[in-house]
Backbone atoms as SQL, in Angstrom:
CREATE TABLE atoms (id INTEGER PRIMARY KEY, chain TEXT, resi INTEGER, resn TEXT, atom TEXT, x REAL, y REAL, z REAL);
INSERT INTO atoms VALUES
  (1, 'A', 1, 'MET', 'N', 181.950, 75.645, 105.234),
  (2, 'A', 1, 'MET', 'CA', 180.906, 75.184, 104.366),
  (3, 'A', 1, 'MET', 'C', 180.366, 76.377, 103.581),
  (4, 'A', 2, 'SER', 'N', 180.502, 76.311, 102.319),
  (5, 'A', 2, 'SER', 'CA', 180.061, 77.413, 101.472),
  (6, 'A', 2, 'SER', 'C', 178.778, 77.006, 100.762),
  (7, 'A', 3, 'LEU', 'N', 177.913, 77.964, 100.618),
  (8, 'A', 3, 'LEU', 'CA', 176.625, 77.706, 99.969),
  (9, 'A', 3, 'LEU', 'C', 176.628, 78.367, 98.592),
  (10, 'A', 4, 'LYS', 'N', 176.060, 77.689, 97.651),
  (11, 'A', 4, 'LYS', 'CA', 175.951, 78.238, 96.305),
  (12, 'A', 4, 'LYS', 'C', 174.704, 79.094, 96.225),
  (13, 'A', 5, 'VAL', 'N', 174.591, 79.892, 95.244),
  (14, 'A', 5, 'VAL', 'CA', 173.472, 80.802, 95.064),
  (15, 'A', 5, 'VAL', 'C', 172.163, 80.020, 94.914),
  (16, 'A', 6, 'VAL', 'N', 172.181, 78.929, 94.236),
  (17, 'A', 6, 'VAL', 'CA', 170.981, 78.132, 94.040),
  (18, 'A', 6, 'VAL', 'C', 170.513, 77.579, 95.390),
  (19, 'A', 7, 'GLU', 'N', 171.448, 77.137, 96.192),
  (20, 'A', 7, 'GLU', 'CA', 171.089, 76.611, 97.515),
  (21, 'A', 7, 'GLU', 'C', 170.511, 77.710, 98.401),
  (22, 'A', 8, 'LEU', 'N', 171.030, 78.915, 98.307),
  (23, 'A', 8, 'LEU', 'CA', 170.521, 80.028, 99.111),
  (24, 'A', 8, 'LEU', 'C', 169.097, 80.385, 98.707),
  (25, 'A', 9, 'GLN', 'N', 168.801, 80.246, 97.423),
  (26, 'A', 9, 'GLN', 'CA', 167.446, 80.539, 96.970),
  (27, 'A', 9, 'GLN', 'C', 166.432, 79.598, 97.648),
  (28, 'A', 10, 'ILE', 'N', 166.818, 78.404, 97.951),
  (29, 'A', 10, 'ILE', 'CA', 165.932, 77.445, 98.603),
  (30, 'A', 10, 'ILE', 'C', 166.019, 77.583, 100.130),
  (31, 'A', 11, 'ALA', 'N', 167.194, 77.808, 100.676),
  (32, 'A', 11, 'ALA', 'CA', 167.422, 77.812, 102.123),
  (33, 'A', 11, 'ALA', 'C', 166.785, 79.022, 102.810),
  (34, 'A', 12, 'ILE', 'N', 166.857, 80.184, 102.226),
  (35, 'A', 12, 'ILE', 'CA', 166.335, 81.400, 102.869),
  (36, 'A', 12, 'ILE', 'C', 164.821, 81.337, 103.042),
  (37, 'A', 13, 'PRO', 'N', 164.020, 80.983, 102.039),
  (38, 'A', 13, 'PRO', 'CA', 162.574, 80.885, 102.266),
  (39, 'A', 13, 'PRO', 'C', 162.224, 79.815, 103.304),
  (40, 'A', 14, 'LYS', 'N', 162.984, 78.708, 103.312),
  (41, 'A', 14, 'LYS', 'CA', 162.722, 77.676, 104.294),
  (42, 'A', 14, 'LYS', 'C', 163.040, 78.172, 105.706),
  (43, 'A', 15, 'THR', 'N', 164.001, 79.033, 105.842),
  (44, 'A', 15, 'THR', 'CA', 164.337, 79.603, 107.152),
  (45, 'A', 15, 'THR', 'C', 163.168, 80.445, 107.654),
  (46, 'A', 16, 'PHE', 'N', 162.571, 81.218, 106.770),
  (47, 'A', 16, 'PHE', 'CA', 161.408, 82.023, 107.162),
  (48, 'A', 16, 'PHE', 'C', 160.239, 81.121, 107.573),
  (49, 'A', 17, 'ASP', 'N', 160.047, 80.052, 106.768),
  (50, 'A', 17, 'ASP', 'CA', 158.966, 79.109, 107.114),
  (51, 'A', 17, 'ASP', 'C', 159.211, 78.462, 108.472),
  (52, 'A', 18, 'ALA', 'N', 160.437, 78.084, 108.729),
  (53, 'A', 18, 'ALA', 'CA', 160.779, 77.453, 110.010),
  (54, 'A', 18, 'ALA', 'C', 160.561, 78.444, 111.154),
  (55, 'A', 19, 'GLY', 'N', 160.896, 79.690, 110.938),
  (56, 'A', 19, 'GLY', 'CA', 160.685, 80.725, 111.967),
  (57, 'A', 19, 'GLY', 'C', 159.210, 80.925, 112.251),
  (58, 'A', 20, 'LYS', 'N', 158.410, 80.953, 111.185),
  (59, 'A', 20, 'LYS', 'CA', 156.961, 81.101, 111.352),
  (60, 'A', 20, 'LYS', 'C', 156.381, 79.916, 112.121),
  (61, 'A', 21, 'MET', 'N', 156.845, 78.714, 111.751),
  (62, 'A', 21, 'MET', 'CA', 156.333, 77.527, 112.418),
  (63, 'A', 21, 'MET', 'C', 156.699, 77.516, 113.904),
  (64, 'A', 22, 'SER', 'N', 157.923, 77.901, 114.231),
  (65, 'A', 22, 'SER', 'CA', 158.319, 77.907, 115.641),
  (66, 'A', 22, 'SER', 'C', 157.543, 78.977, 116.416),
  (67, 'A', 23, 'GLU', 'N', 157.288, 80.121, 115.780),
  (68, 'A', 23, 'GLU', 'CA', 156.489, 81.160, 116.428),
  (69, 'A', 23, 'GLU', 'C', 155.060, 80.693, 116.669),
  (70, 'A', 24, 'GLN', 'N', 154.484, 80.001, 115.687),
  (71, 'A', 24, 'GLN', 'CA', 153.138, 79.459, 115.843),
  (72, 'A', 24, 'GLN', 'C', 153.093, 78.412, 116.961),
  (73, 'A', 25, 'MET', 'N', 154.116, 77.596, 117.059),
  (74, 'A', 25, 'MET', 'CA', 154.158, 76.583, 118.112),
  (75, 'A', 25, 'MET', 'C', 154.237, 77.246, 119.490),
  (76, 'A', 26, 'GLN', 'N', 155.020, 78.306, 119.606),
  (77, 'A', 26, 'GLN', 'CA', 155.118, 79.025, 120.872),
  (78, 'A', 26, 'GLN', 'C', 153.776, 79.669, 121.232),
  (79, 'A', 27, 'GLN', 'N', 153.132, 80.270, 120.242),
  (80, 'A', 27, 'GLN', 'CA', 151.829, 80.879, 120.490),
  (81, 'A', 27, 'GLN', 'C', 150.800, 79.821, 120.863),
  (82, 'A', 28, 'GLN', 'N', 150.854, 78.676, 120.187),
  (83, 'A', 28, 'GLN', 'CA', 149.904, 77.610, 120.491),
  (84, 'A', 28, 'GLN', 'C', 150.105, 77.090, 121.910),
  (85, 'A', 29, 'SER', 'N', 151.352, 76.959, 122.330),
  (86, 'A', 29, 'SER', 'CA', 151.589, 76.488, 123.701),
  (87, 'A', 29, 'SER', 'C', 151.106, 77.525, 124.716),
  (88, 'A', 30, 'ALA', 'N', 151.260, 78.806, 124.422),
  (89, 'A', 30, 'ALA', 'CA', 150.762, 79.855, 125.318),
  (90, 'A', 30, 'ALA', 'C', 149.233, 79.815, 125.376),
  (91, 'A', 31, 'ILE', 'N', 148.592, 79.603, 124.236),
  (92, 'A', 31, 'ILE', 'CA', 147.126, 79.507, 124.186),
  (93, 'A', 31, 'ILE', 'C', 146.650, 78.287, 124.967),
  (94, 'A', 32, 'ASN', 'N', 147.339, 77.158, 124.772),
  (95, 'A', 32, 'ASN', 'CA', 146.976, 75.945, 125.514),
  (96, 'A', 32, 'ASN', 'C', 147.113, 76.152, 127.016),
  (97, 'A', 33, 'GLN', 'N', 148.178, 76.830, 127.418),
  (98, 'A', 33, 'GLN', 'CA', 148.388, 77.099, 128.841),
  (99, 'A', 33, 'GLN', 'C', 147.267, 77.990, 129.391),
  (100, 'A', 34, 'ALA', 'N', 146.871, 78.999, 128.635),
  (101, 'A', 34, 'ALA', 'CA', 145.797, 79.888, 129.073),
  (102, 'A', 34, 'ALA', 'C', 144.473, 79.128, 129.173),
  (103, 'A', 35, 'ASN', 'N', 144.193, 78.257, 128.214),
  (104, 'A', 35, 'ASN', 'CA', 142.966, 77.456, 128.264),
  (105, 'A', 35, 'ASN', 'C', 142.958, 76.514, 129.455),
  (106, 'A', 36, 'ALA', 'N', 144.112, 75.902, 129.728),
  (107, 'A', 36, 'ALA', 'CA', 144.201, 74.995, 130.871),
  (108, 'A', 36, 'ALA', 'C', 143.984, 75.756, 132.171),
  (109, 'A', 37, 'GLN', 'N', 144.533, 76.944, 132.270),
  (110, 'A', 37, 'GLN', 'CA', 144.361, 77.757, 133.472),
  (111, 'A', 37, 'GLN', 'C', 142.897, 78.164, 133.642),
  (112, 'A', 38, 'ALA', 'N', 142.249, 78.547, 132.558),
  (113, 'A', 38, 'ALA', 'CA', 140.838, 78.928, 132.632),
  (114, 'A', 38, 'ALA', 'C', 139.979, 77.740, 133.051),
  (115, 'A', 39, 'ALA', 'N', 140.282, 76.564, 132.505),
  (116, 'A', 39, 'ALA', 'CA', 139.524, 75.367, 132.867),
  (117, 'A', 39, 'ALA', 'C', 139.716, 75.029, 134.338),
  (118, 'A', 40, 'THR', 'N', 140.923, 75.178, 134.831),
  (119, 'A', 40, 'THR', 'CA', 141.205, 74.918, 136.241),
  (120, 'A', 40, 'THR', 'C', 140.446, 75.882, 137.132),
  (121, 'A', 41, 'GLU', 'N', 140.416, 77.154, 136.753),
  (122, 'A', 41, 'GLU', 'CA', 139.684, 78.149, 137.537),
  (123, 'A', 41, 'GLU', 'C', 138.187, 77.835, 137.558),
  (124, 'A', 42, 'ARG', 'N', 137.638, 77.419, 136.412),
  (125, 'A', 42, 'ARG', 'CA', 136.219, 77.048, 136.377),
  (126, 'A', 42, 'ARG', 'C', 135.946, 75.850, 137.281),
  (127, 'A', 43, 'GLN', 'N', 136.848, 74.875, 137.261),
  (128, 'A', 43, 'GLN', 'CA', 136.683, 73.690, 138.097),
  (129, 'A', 43, 'GLN', 'C', 136.751, 74.057, 139.582),
  (130, 'A', 44, 'ILE', 'N', 137.665, 74.921, 139.933),
  (131, 'A', 44, 'ILE', 'CA', 137.783, 75.366, 141.334),
  (132, 'A', 44, 'ILE', 'C', 136.516, 76.078, 141.756),
  (133, 'A', 45, 'GLU', 'N', 135.989, 76.936, 140.902),
  (134, 'A', 45, 'GLU', 'CA', 134.751, 77.662, 141.224),
  (135, 'A', 45, 'GLU', 'C', 133.585, 76.687, 141.391),
  (136, 'A', 46, 'ARG', 'N', 133.494, 75.691, 140.512),
  (137, 'A', 46, 'ARG', 'CA', 132.430, 74.683, 140.643),
  (138, 'A', 46, 'ARG', 'C', 132.561, 73.923, 141.955),
  (139, 'A', 47, 'ASN', 'N', 133.786, 73.581, 142.303),
  (140, 'A', 47, 'ASN', 'CA', 134.011, 72.866, 143.570),
  (141, 'A', 47, 'ASN', 'C', 133.591, 73.718, 144.758),
  (142, 'A', 48, 'ARG', 'N', 133.888, 74.995, 144.706),
  (143, 'A', 48, 'ARG', 'CA', 133.481, 75.893, 145.796),
  (144, 'A', 48, 'ARG', 'C', 131.965, 75.947, 145.915),
  (145, 'A', 49, 'GLU', 'N', 131.292, 76.046, 144.789),
  (146, 'A', 49, 'GLU', 'CA', 129.829, 76.130, 144.802),
  (147, 'A', 49, 'GLU', 'C', 129.211, 74.848, 145.320),
  (148, 'A', 50, 'THR', 'N', 129.761, 73.698, 144.938),
  (149, 'A', 50, 'THR', 'CA', 129.190, 72.438, 145.411),
  (150, 'A', 50, 'THR', 'C', 129.379, 72.287, 146.907),
  (151, 'A', 51, 'VAL', 'N', 130.494, 72.763, 147.440),
  (152, 'A', 51, 'VAL', 'CA', 130.700, 72.699, 148.887),
  (153, 'A', 51, 'VAL', 'C', 129.687, 73.581, 149.584),
  (154, 'A', 52, 'ILE', 'N', 129.461, 74.762, 149.067),
  (155, 'A', 52, 'ILE', 'CA', 128.493, 75.669, 149.672),
  (156, 'A', 52, 'ILE', 'C', 127.096, 75.064, 149.603),
  (157, 'A', 53, 'LYS', 'N', 126.744, 74.487, 148.449),
  (158, 'A', 53, 'LYS', 'CA', 125.423, 73.880, 148.303),
  (159, 'A', 53, 'LYS', 'C', 125.265, 72.703, 149.254),
  (160, 'A', 54, 'SER', 'N', 126.287, 71.864, 149.366),
  (161, 'A', 54, 'SER', 'CA', 126.176, 70.710, 150.261),
  (162, 'A', 54, 'SER', 'C', 126.113, 71.155, 151.706),
  (163, 'A', 55, 'ASN', 'N', 126.827, 72.233, 152.063),
  (164, 'A', 55, 'ASN', 'CA', 126.732, 72.753, 153.427),
  (165, 'A', 55, 'ASN', 'C', 125.323, 73.266, 153.706),
  (166, 'A', 56, 'ASN', 'N', 124.713, 73.912, 152.716),
  (167, 'A', 56, 'ASN', 'CA', 123.344, 74.389, 152.889),
  (168, 'A', 56, 'ASN', 'C', 122.388, 73.221, 153.060),
  (169, 'A', 57, 'ILE', 'N', 122.584, 72.173, 152.281),
  (170, 'A', 57, 'ILE', 'CA', 121.724, 70.997, 152.384),
  (171, 'A', 57, 'ILE', 'C', 121.882, 70.356, 153.749),
  (172, 'A', 58, 'GLU', 'N', 123.128, 70.243, 154.222),
  (173, 'A', 58, 'GLU', 'CA', 123.376, 69.662, 155.540),
  (174, 'A', 58, 'GLU', 'C', 122.737, 70.518, 156.628),
  (175, 'A', 59, 'ALA', 'N', 122.854, 71.835, 156.488),
  (176, 'A', 59, 'ALA', 'CA', 122.269, 72.723, 157.485),
  (177, 'A', 59, 'ALA', 'C', 120.749, 72.579, 157.498),
  (178, 'A', 60, 'ASP', 'N', 120.149, 72.492, 156.308),
  (179, 'A', 60, 'ASP', 'CA', 118.698, 72.310, 156.234),
  (180, 'A', 60, 'ASP', 'C', 118.291, 70.972, 156.841),
  (181, 'A', 61, 'ALA', 'N', 119.046, 69.936, 156.539),
  (182, 'A', 61, 'ALA', 'CA', 118.731, 68.612, 157.082),
  (183, 'A', 61, 'ALA', 'C', 118.896, 68.609, 158.599),
  (184, 'A', 62, 'GLU', 'N', 119.942, 69.268, 159.064),
  (185, 'A', 62, 'GLU', 'CA', 120.173, 69.337, 160.505),
  (186, 'A', 62, 'GLU', 'C', 119.046, 70.099, 161.197),
  (187, 'A', 63, 'GLN', 'N', 118.623, 71.186, 160.586),
  (188, 'A', 63, 'GLN', 'CA', 117.528, 71.966, 161.148),
  (189, 'A', 63, 'GLN', 'C', 116.244, 71.150, 161.150),
  (190, 'A', 64, 'GLY', 'N', 116.004, 70.420, 160.086),
  (191, 'A', 64, 'GLY', 'CA', 114.813, 69.573, 160.007),
  (192, 'A', 64, 'GLY', 'C', 114.851, 68.481, 161.050),
  (193, 'A', 65, 'SER', 'N', 116.021, 67.894, 161.273),
  (194, 'A', 65, 'SER', 'CA', 116.120, 66.835, 162.276),
  (195, 'A', 65, 'SER', 'C', 115.923, 67.402, 163.677),
  (196, 'A', 66, 'LYS', 'N', 116.390, 68.626, 163.917),
  (197, 'A', 66, 'LYS', 'CA', 116.164, 69.264, 165.220),
  (198, 'A', 66, 'LYS', 'C', 114.670, 69.474, 165.461),
  (199, 'A', 67, 'GLN', 'N', 113.987, 69.946, 164.434),
  (200, 'A', 67, 'GLN', 'CA', 112.545, 70.160, 164.574),
  (201, 'A', 67, 'GLN', 'C', 111.839, 68.832, 164.799),
  (202, 'A', 68, 'GLN', 'N', 112.275, 67.806, 164.125),
  (203, 'A', 68, 'GLN', 'CA', 111.656, 66.495, 164.273),
  (204, 'A', 68, 'GLN', 'C', 111.883, 65.960, 165.687),
  (205, 'A', 69, 'THR', 'N', 113.074, 66.103, 166.213),
  (206, 'A', 69, 'THR', 'CA', 113.336, 65.619, 167.579),
  (207, 'A', 69, 'THR', 'C', 112.537, 66.429, 168.594),
  (208, 'A', 70, 'GLU', 'N', 112.406, 67.727, 168.349),
  (209, 'A', 70, 'GLU', 'CA', 111.592, 68.539, 169.257),
  (210, 'A', 70, 'GLU', 'C', 110.138, 68.062, 169.248),
  (211, 'A', 71, 'GLN', 'N', 109.618, 67.770, 168.068),
  (212, 'A', 71, 'GLN', 'CA', 108.244, 67.290, 167.964),
  (213, 'A', 71, 'GLN', 'C', 108.097, 65.937, 168.653),
  (214, 'A', 72, 'GLU', 'N', 109.082, 65.063, 168.495),
  (215, 'A', 72, 'GLU', 'CA', 109.029, 63.758, 169.153),
  (216, 'A', 72, 'GLU', 'C', 109.053, 63.914, 170.669),
  (217, 'A', 73, 'ASN', 'N', 109.884, 64.841, 171.144),
  (218, 'A', 73, 'ASN', 'CA', 109.951, 65.081, 172.585),
  (219, 'A', 73, 'ASN', 'C', 108.613, 65.597, 173.114),
  (220, 'A', 74, 'GLU', 'N', 107.986, 66.489, 172.366),
  (221, 'A', 74, 'GLU', 'CA', 106.683, 67.019, 172.787),
  (222, 'A', 74, 'GLU', 'C', 105.641, 65.895, 172.837),
  (223, 'A', 75, 'LYS', 'N', 105.667, 65.000, 171.840),
  (224, 'A', 75, 'LYS', 'CA', 104.721, 63.877, 171.833),
  (225, 'A', 75, 'LYS', 'C', 104.951, 62.970, 173.034),
  (226, 'A', 76, 'ARG', 'N', 106.212, 62.701, 173.355),
  (227, 'A', 76, 'ARG', 'CA', 106.519, 61.851, 174.516),
  (228, 'A', 76, 'ARG', 'C', 106.009, 62.490, 175.807),
  (229, 'A', 77, 'GLU', 'N', 106.261, 63.796, 175.921),
  (230, 'A', 77, 'GLU', 'CA', 105.808, 64.501, 177.127),
  (231, 'A', 77, 'GLU', 'C', 104.285, 64.443, 177.250),
  (232, 'A', 78, 'LYS', 'N', 103.589, 64.609, 176.137),
  (233, 'A', 78, 'LYS', 'CA', 102.131, 64.538, 176.171),
  (234, 'A', 78, 'LYS', 'C', 101.666, 63.152, 176.591),
  (235, 'A', 79, 'LYS', 'N', 102.295, 62.106, 176.057),
  (236, 'A', 79, 'LYS', 'CA', 101.924, 60.747, 176.429),
  (237, 'A', 79, 'LYS', 'C', 102.193, 60.496, 177.909),
  (238, 'A', 80, 'ASP', 'N', 103.345, 60.949, 178.391),
  (239, 'A', 80, 'ASP', 'CA', 103.660, 60.780, 179.807),
  (240, 'A', 80, 'ASP', 'C', 102.641, 61.511, 180.677),
  (241, 'A', 81, 'GLN', 'N', 102.301, 62.703, 180.260),
  (242, 'A', 81, 'GLN', 'CA', 101.310, 63.495, 181.003),
  (243, 'A', 81, 'GLN', 'C', 99.957, 62.782, 181.005),
  (244, 'A', 82, 'GLU', 'N', 99.550, 62.251, 179.878),
  (245, 'A', 82, 'GLU', 'CA', 98.274, 61.538, 179.792),
  (246, 'A', 82, 'GLU', 'C', 98.298, 60.280, 180.656),
  (247, 'A', 83, 'ASN', 'N', 99.422, 59.577, 180.655),
  (248, 'A', 83, 'ASN', 'CA', 99.536, 58.375, 181.478),
  (249, 'A', 83, 'ASN', 'C', 99.436, 58.709, 182.966),
  (250, 'A', 84, 'LYS', 'N', 99.983, 59.825, 183.350),
  (251, 'A', 84, 'LYS', 'CA', 99.920, 60.233, 184.758),
  (252, 'A', 84, 'LYS', 'C', 98.497, 60.638, 185.144),
  (253, 'A', 85, 'GLU', 'N', 97.821, 61.267, 184.219),
  (254, 'A', 85, 'GLU', 'CA', 96.483, 61.773, 184.522),
  (255, 'A', 85, 'GLU', 'C', 95.411, 60.682, 184.495),
  (256, 'A', 86, 'THR', 'N', 95.566, 59.653, 183.721),
  (257, 'A', 86, 'THR', 'CA', 94.545, 58.601, 183.670),
  (258, 'A', 86, 'THR', 'C', 94.546, 57.815, 184.975),
  (259, 'A', 87, 'LYS', 'N', 93.350, 57.538, 185.441),
  (260, 'A', 87, 'LYS', 'CA', 93.211, 56.796, 186.684),
  (261, 'A', 87, 'LYS', 'C', 93.063, 55.323, 186.374),
  (262, 'A', 88, 'HIS', 'N', 93.749, 54.551, 187.153),
  (263, 'A', 88, 'HIS', 'CA', 93.649, 53.107, 187.001),
  (264, 'A', 88, 'HIS', 'C', 92.327, 52.650, 187.587),
  (265, 'A', 89, 'PRO', 'N', 91.665, 51.661, 186.979),
  (266, 'A', 89, 'PRO', 'CA', 90.322, 51.284, 187.428),
  (267, 'A', 89, 'PRO', 'C', 90.267, 50.769, 188.869),
  (268, 'A', 90, 'PHE', 'N', 91.290, 50.107, 189.376),
  (269, 'A', 90, 'PHE', 'CA', 91.177, 49.620, 190.748),
  (270, 'A', 90, 'PHE', 'C', 92.367, 49.965, 191.621),
  (271, 'A', 91, 'LYS', 'N', 93.455, 50.462, 191.094),
  (272, 'A', 91, 'LYS', 'CA', 94.599, 50.818, 191.926),
  (273, 'A', 91, 'LYS', 'C', 94.318, 52.113, 192.663),
  (274, 'A', 92, 'GLY', 'N', 94.577, 52.094, 193.945),
  (275, 'A', 92, 'GLY', 'CA', 94.440, 53.299, 194.754),
  (276, 'A', 92, 'GLY', 'C', 93.035, 53.635, 195.165),
  (277, 'A', 93, 'ASN', 'N', 92.066, 52.818, 194.833),
  (278, 'A', 93, 'ASN', 'CA', 90.687, 53.110, 195.190),
  (279, 'A', 93, 'ASN', 'C', 90.262, 52.398, 196.482),
  (280, 'A', 94, 'PHE', 'N', 90.836, 51.280, 196.810),
  (281, 'A', 94, 'PHE', 'CA', 90.389, 50.503, 197.949),
  (282, 'A', 94, 'PHE', 'C', 91.604, 50.101, 198.760),
  (283, 'A', 95, 'VAL', 'N', 91.509, 50.284, 200.090),
  (284, 'A', 95, 'VAL', 'CA', 92.577, 49.885, 200.991),
  (285, 'A', 95, 'VAL', 'C', 92.006, 48.776, 201.882),
  (286, 'A', 96, 'ASP', 'N', 92.710, 47.651, 201.907),
  (287, 'A', 96, 'ASP', 'CA', 92.265, 46.502, 202.691),
  (288, 'A', 96, 'ASP', 'C', 92.961, 46.542, 204.047),
  (289, 'A', 97, 'PHE', 'N', 92.163, 46.792, 205.110),
  (290, 'A', 97, 'PHE', 'CA', 92.719, 46.872, 206.431),
  (291, 'A', 97, 'PHE', 'C', 92.632, 45.537, 207.180),
  (292, 'A', 98, 'SER', 'N', 92.021, 44.582, 206.610),
  (293, 'A', 98, 'SER', 'CA', 91.886, 43.297, 207.313),
  (294, 'A', 98, 'SER', 'C', 93.199, 42.520, 207.197),
  (295, 'A', 99, 'GLY', 'N', 93.464, 41.813, 208.142),
  (296, 'A', 99, 'GLY', 'CA', 94.456, 40.879, 208.050),
  (297, 'A', 99, 'GLY', 'C', 95.743, 40.857, 208.532);
């Protein structure tokens, strides 16, 4: 296949344009890949932070529930102690020996 001079005048500039376009496409794909990687890293970091925050919240809630149960236990003990200390109006005061 032989090319005429007129055809070469058109074909050579188009070859340069095609080369530029393919280079731009390669660069664009590399840029897209870098952006996707950066977005993934940001998402991973956010996920790590949310896990840490939720663990802190759980730890705080657990600590609060421990304090609450301790307070409830103290209240129960006080009530039991008060019940033991109160004297019944007639139980244990009179012994019936008749009969």
